[in-house]
N, C-alpha and C positions, 0 to 999 in steps of 0.2 A: 432086038433088045440090046445087044452088044453095040450095035452101030449108033443107036440113039444116045446111049450113055456116053459113048466115046466122042460123038460129034457135037453135042450141045454144051453150052457154057455152064448151065446149072441143071441139077437134077433135084426135083422136089420129092421128098419121101414122106408120104402121109402115113403117120404111125397110129396104129390101133392095137389093142390086145391080140386080135386075130392075126394081124400082120406080123407082130412080134413072134407069135407062136410058129408061123410058117417060116419066117426068116431064120430064127434060131435053130429050127429043126430041119432046115433046108428042104422045105416042102413046096412043090410046084414052082410057079413063076416067081413068087416072092423069095423062095430059097435060092433060085438061080440068080436073081437080081443081087441078092446079098453077096454071092460069090464074086460077081462081076465088079460090084462097087468096092468091095474090100480089096480086090486085086488092083483096081484103079488107084486107090489111095496108097497102097503099099508100093506100087511100081512108079507112080508119077508124083507122089507126095502132094496130091491136089485135094487138100482137105476142104477148102472153101467151095468146091464145086457142088458138094452134096449138102442140101439144106433140109434137115429133119423138121417136120411140122407135126405138132400134136393135134390130132384130129378127133380123138376120143379118149375119155377116161384119164387116168393119172399117167404121168410120164414114165414112172418106173414100171407100170403095167403095160405101157404101149411101146416103149423103145426097144428095138432089137439090141442084143448084147454089144454089137460092134458100134452102136450109136449112143450107148448109155451115157458116155461122158462128153458128148458133143453139145455145142450151142444149138438151141432149137427155137422155133417160133411156136407160140401157144395160141392156136386159133380155136381152142375148145372152151375157154373161160370167157363168158360174154363181157364181163367188166373190162377186160383188157384187150378185147378183140381189135378195136380200132388202132390202138397203139401198136400191137403186134403186127397187124396187117401193114401199117405204114412202115414198120421196120423191115418187113419182107420186101416191100416195093423198093425201099432205099437200097437194100442189098442187091436186088436184081438189076437196078439201074445204076449201080456204082456210086451211090450217094452216101454211103456209110463213111463218117469222118475217120481219117487215118489216126492211128494211135501215135502219140508224140514219140520222138526218138528217145532212146535210152540215154541217160546221163552218164558221166564217167563212173567207172567202177571204184567204189571206196576201198582203200587198202585196209584190210582187216587187222593187220598187225602193226600199223603205224602208231607210234605213241601219241596219246591224246595230248593236245596242246592246252595249257591252262586258259581259263576264260579271262584271266587278267594278268598283267605284268606286275609282280609285286612291288618293284621299285617305283612304278608310276602310280600304284593304287593306294599307297598309304598317305593319309593326310598328315598335317603337322603334329597333331596330338599322338597319332599312332607312331609316327617317326620318333618322337621324344620317348615314348614308352619302350620302344624296341631298343633304342640306343642305351637307355638307362638300365636295362636289364640284359645287355648283350653278354655279360660275363656269367651270371648265375641263372638267367632265364626265368626268374620268379616274379610274379605280380600278385599282390594281395588285394582282395576286396574287403576293406576294413569297415565294419559297422560302427557307428557312433551315435549315442543318444542325442547329441546336440546338433549334429550336421547330417545325419543319415549315412548312407554308404558312400565310401570314396575309395580311390585307387591309391595303392602304395607299393613302392619297390624298396629294395634294400637301401637305395641311395636317397630316396626322398618320398614325400607324400604329395599328391596333386590335389590340394585343397586350399581354397581361398575363402575364408569365412565372410569376407566382404563382397565376394562375387561368386554366387553359386553356379554361375555359368561354367566356370573353370572345372568344377567338380563334375558337372553333367557331361561336358565335352570329353573328359578323360574316361568316364564310365562308358560313354558311347564308343570311344576309341578301343577300349578293351573288348567290348562286345563285337565290334567290327573285325578286330584281329582274330577273334575266335571263329567268326563266320568265314573268314578267308582261309582258315586252316593254318594260321600262323601261331595260334595260341590254343591251348586245350585245358579243360578243367582237370585238376589233380586232387580232388577231394576237398570238401568244405569250401573255404573262401580262397583257396590257392589256385592260381593259374600258372602254367608253365609254357614256355615256347616250344613249338614243335621243331623237328629238324629243319624244315624250310624256314621257320621263324628265326632260329638261331643263325642260319646262313645269311638271311637278309639283315638281321640285327647287327651282326659283325661287319657286314659290308657297309651298312649305314654308319656305324661307329668309326670305321676306318676312313670313310669319306669325310666325316666330320672331325677327323683327327682326335678322336677320344682315346686316351691311353688305355691299354689293356689292364693296367693296374692303377688304382687311384693314387694320386700324389700324397705323400705323407704331410700331415699338418705339423709344422715346426713346434706348435704349442701343445700338440697332442700325440706324442710319439708312442705312448704306452696305452695299451688297450686290454680289455677283458671282455668276457662274454656275459651279457645280461639278458633279461627277459623283456620283450616288448609287451604292448597291451594285449596281444593275442597269445601270449605265452610262448612265443618263438624265441630261440636264441639269436641275438644280434650282437655285433661287435660294438663296444662302447669305448670311446676315447676319453682319456683323463687329461686334465691340465697337469703340468709337471708337479705342482704343489699337491694335487690329489694323489698322484702316484707316490710321492714321499709319505703322505698320510697313510696310504695303503701299506707301504713297507713298514711303517711304524706301528701298524695294526691299530690305528686310531679309527675305530669303527664309526664313531659319530661323524668324524670328518669325512670318512669314505662315503657314508650314506648321503651326507649333505651335498657332496660333490656330484654324486650320481643324479640326485633330484635337480640340482642346479643345471646340469647339462641337459636333462630331459626337457626342461622348460626353455632351453635355448634352441630347441627344435632338432638337436642332434640325434635323439632317440626318443621314441614314444614309450613311456613306461605305464601309460594308462592313467597316470596320476593327474595330469592337467591337459586341457584341450589347447589347441593352437589358435591363434587369432587374437581379437581384442581382449577377450576375457583373460587370456594368458599373459598379455602384455603387462597388466598391472601386477600379476603374480610374479613375473620375471623380475620386474623392477624391485618389488619387495624382497625377493630372494637375493637379488644382486646386492642390495644394501645390507641385508643380513649376512651375506657371505663376506663382504668386506669388513663388517664389524667383527665377525667371528675370526677372520683371517688375521686381523690386526690386534687380536686380544693379547694380553701379556703371556 
């Protein structure tokens, strides 16, 4: 028995509940075979030499303890007999396909690389939004009854009433920036740049030679804080004559100047829309302003 196990290339072990009982309890020849084969595996590490075959009943009921976790051939179930028998023949004749070689080991603690390069990933509209809010990092989604939702920063609004494509493209740009992790929602209609977004925005602004502080308007050196159409505080610049009117506490002149500027597109007070409809209003206000300014 020892010689046959030692000299042959393969040993077929036909497993049944009775064989399991004898092998596990080291009874008779089956028990002695178990000792020999276990020693062979332990000393020579020759696992593939011993081929368990299920000949009767369920594998858990038929497999000896030392074979319980091994690959086995199932010749007991009729539906798979042919396939299992072919597998046995392929094993005995050396025709089992070899497993593919292992690939390189992945470094577990290597920092993950981003799926995109931010500088190359932003399109023109995204680039404009990033540059225009590189200082304060705020973007507003502003609803309007006449034009629908549009994008606005502290510097300007991205809306062309003659071409709705402009509005749609900048809305898409804001959505894309958020998807890329450069922009995040911050309650309501407000969006803010993330840390990565700020870094990229400032790099793009520097590349475009955009100053960190906006240049002063020679005609509008004096400012105050007003409310825009969303109720947010925004800086409002006054013409020099309006500032004089403010100092003189001429409230009517002060209010007129604010509305006049709002319709020049400098700040949105929610009173007038921008575009063709506002053009007529601005012309009317300009004429009224000149008439008022030239009064005795």
